[in-house]
C-alpha positions, 0 to 999 in steps of 0.5 A: 420365597415370599408368599402370603397365602391370604389375600389382602382383603382390606385393600383389594388394590394392594400392589402385588409382585409376581415372578414368572418363568416364560418359555416358548419352544415352538419346533413346528418348522425352522421359522418358529421362535424359541424363547426363555424369559423371567418376567416380573409383574407388578399389579394393583388389579387395575393397571400393571407393569411387566418387564422381561428381567432376564433369560432362563439358564436353559438350552432348547432344541429345534426339530433339526437338532439346532441348539438355542442356549439362553443365560440369565445375564440381566437384560431389560428389553420389552416392557408391558404396561396394562390398563386392565379396566380399559383392556389395553396393553402398551408395550415395547422397548424402554427407550425406542426411537422407531414407531414399531418399537411401541405397540398398542394392543386393545385385545381382551381375552373374551372366550374363556371356557371353564374347565373342571380341574383345580390344583394348588400353585404356590399355596393358592387354590387355582381353577382351570380355564381354556382360551384361544389366542392368536393361533394357539389354544391354552389351558390356564389356572387362576387363583380364586383367592386373588380375584381382585387381580384379573391379570397374568403373565405376558398379555394374559388378563381377564380371568376371574383371578390372578393367572398363575399358570399358562400352557398351550395345548400344543406344548409350545408355550409354558408360563408359570409363576414362581413367586407371589409377593402380596406385601411388596414395597414396589409400585406400579410403574407408569409408562415413560413420559416420552411414550405418550408422544411417540408414534406407536402403532396398533398390533394389526399394523405391526403384524402387517409391517412385519409380514411385508418386511419378512417378504422383502427380506426373503425376496432380496436374499433369494434374488442375491442367492437362489440357493440360500435358506432365509429364516424369518420366524413368524411363529412367536407366542402369537402366530402372526396373521395371515399365517393362521386361521383363528378357528380354534376350539375355545 
């Protein structure tokens, strides 16, 4: 484990590398996602690159007893490029040919609410906050000592320090740092050149197209076989609109 307990105070823009275990185990219904990932975040506090490194070796079970097994064979799928100062995330496949494979998200977490708890994570004192985001309420812990990095796993950013742990209050989502390296030799990757000329779409447009595609798939399969059960999940880390009303506690 490569952990530096002291932040690099002489250079707040030093690049850090954080490893996260990210699990989604939503068992609400048969149209809920289950995922188990290892993510690597490389950040300089102003921009960052995050990639899905591999699956976690684990098996998750739905409420119906269906087993979803994951293994850690190397994969390289979604890549996330954050511009933290501009509150923007671009993400998608490293090499994609369809505009739905490159998504631009201008969301910023603005509804953080301070909690009262503190705890140590990987040697860092962390403070508690709560936030709501696209259908789920979350408890997060951020490292006060790493205040130069308002970054975190997946799309999370904007807390007063580096987010090391995320947990949804319904128990479906868990994101936890397993290693923090403040002396990494890695650099923050830039987006692939061809992404700059790609016809990417905004998040809302992506959800709209996903919903229409989902409805078309269900309709087509029901027409061909009225007795068929069509499963097209809509409960991802984000619960795709219009399937939720964003009136959560935080």
